[in-house]
N, C-alpha and C positions, 0 to 999 in steps of 0.2 A: 539452595538454589542461588545462582548469581544472575541478576537481571538488571538491566538499565532501561528506563522507560519514562514516558510521561506518566502522571498519576493514573493508574489503571487498576481495576480489580481483577484478581485471578479467580477462576471458578473451576469446578470439576465437571467435565463433560462426560456424562454417563454413556452416551452413544459411542464415543471413541475410547472410553475408559482412560482418560488422560487429563492432566491439568491443562487449562486453557485460559486465554485472554482474548477479549474482543476489542478490536480497534474501530474507532470512529474517525471521521475526517479530522485531520490535524494530529492524529496520534502516531506514535511509533513504539516499538517494543523490541528489545534485544535480550537474548538469553543464552546460557551455556548448558542448559539441562533439557530434558525431554518435555517441552511444553508446546502445545498446539496454539498457533496464532490465527485468529479468525477475523475476517472483515467482509463487508458487503460493499460492492462498488457499482456506481453508475458511470458517470463521465470521469470520476476520480480514477487515479492510478495507484496501485500498490506495488512496491518493489520488495521482493523477497531476496535477501542477500545473506549468504552463508559461506563459511570456510568449509570447503569440501573435504578437508582432512579431519578437522576437529568437530564439525557439526555445530559450532558456535554460529548463531545467525539471528536474523530478525526481520521485521516487516515495518514498512511505513504506509501511510494512507494520506494522499494529498489531493487537493481539488484544483489548484492553479499552478501553472509552471513556475511563475515567479511573482514576487511582490511588486506592486506598483511603486513608482518613485515620484518624488516631488511633493507639493503641498496637498495633493489629493490622494496620497498613498493610503492604503487601507489599514495599515498597522505596522508594528515592528516585526522583526524576524519571528516566524512561526512555522511549525511543521505542516501547516495548511498549504504552504508554498513548496513546490518541488525541490528547488535548489537547497533550501534549508532542511527539508525533510530527508533528502539524500545524504547531506553532510552529517546530520545528526545520527542517522542510522549507521552509516559507515563508521563514524568515529566511535559510537558506542559498541559496535561489534568488535572493533579493534581493541577497545579498552578491556573487553572481556577475554582477550587473548587470541583472537583470530589473527591470521597472517594475511597481509594485504595481497601478496602474490598467490594466495590460495582462494581468494574470494570469487564467487560466481553469483549470478543473479537470474531471477525469473520475474517477469513483468505481467501484470494483469490489469484489466479495466479499460478505460477510455471509450466506453460505449456512447453512442449518440442516443441517449435514452429519453431526452426531453426534446420533443419535436420542434418547438419554436426556437430552441438554441442550436439547432443543427447548423445554422448559417454562421455561428461564431466558432464552430469546430473546437470547442473546449476539450472534448475527449481526444480528438486527433492531436491537438497541441500538447496535451499531457503525455500522450504516447510517444510523440516525436521527441519531446524534451527528455523523457526517461531514457530512450535509446541513445540519444546524443550525449547525455550526461555520462552514462555508463561507458560509452565508447571513449569519451575524453578521459575518464578515470582509469581506463584500462581494465575494467571489470567485464568479463564476457557474459553475455546474456545467453544462457543455455536453453531456455524455452520461454515462450510467451503466449498469452491469449489476450490480444488487444483489439480495440475498435468493435465493429458490429453494432447492433442496436439493443443488446440485452444487458441488464444488470447481472452481476456475478457474485456469488458467494465463494470466498476463497478460504480454504483451510490449509495452513502451511505448517509443516513439521520440520523445523530447522535441523533437528538432530540427525534426520535421515535425508532431508532434501525433498521429501515427498510433498506434492501439492494436489489437493482435490479442488476442482472447479465445478460449480453448478450454475448453469444459465437459468435465470429466474424469469418467469412469465406470469401472465394473469394478474391476480390480486397482489402477489409479491412484487411484480414489476411496478405496479401503480404505487405501492407503499414506498418503494425506493425513490421513485420520482418525487413524491411529496416530501420525503426527508431531504433529498438533495436540493430541492427548490428552497426549502426552509433554511438549510445551511448556507446556500449561496446568498440568500437575502441577508442573513446575519453577518456575512463577511463584508457586506457593503455598508453596514451600519455600526459595526463594532471594530475596535482595534484588537487588534489581536496579534537432489541430483538425480534427476531422472526425468522421465517424461511426465507431462500433465495428464492427470486422470480425470475424466468427466464422470460425474455421478448424478443420479436423479433423486 
């Protein structure tokens, strides 16, 4: 297996009968084999980018469109920030042998899941950034599931381009909110090919 990634652990998903890797905020993963990439999103956005001919592809997961600048910046370049996360994913997919003119993207997340943060529109900013960035890079977005108020679980199969999206509610929704609030707080104190299928 060829893979380029932040340090992540592969596991075997018995439900899908496939090797898998789970991304947390700030992670990215690219591979050239039949591996499923999984993440859960609140206001964060994940880009799934693949070469539609070879099946080489990957996913990132970022929380903020860009790094702050100046003396109050939150840290150095990190995949937690959209611009760096996109650059790292695209570069690593290309390193594995993908052709730039064959890349396509699918975008997910950007939900307004934390009520008191709706006024800051973090999810909306992440979604807009992703669309604008990919347009600037000339990578077509072939499908997306952005905004709304629900967290999402995303299962991406780069080899085929298939994506499964599950809208999360109830206790799962609350758990995602708690995780995202915790991660957002840590950022402030540390440096650092096909249609979408909905499933229940």
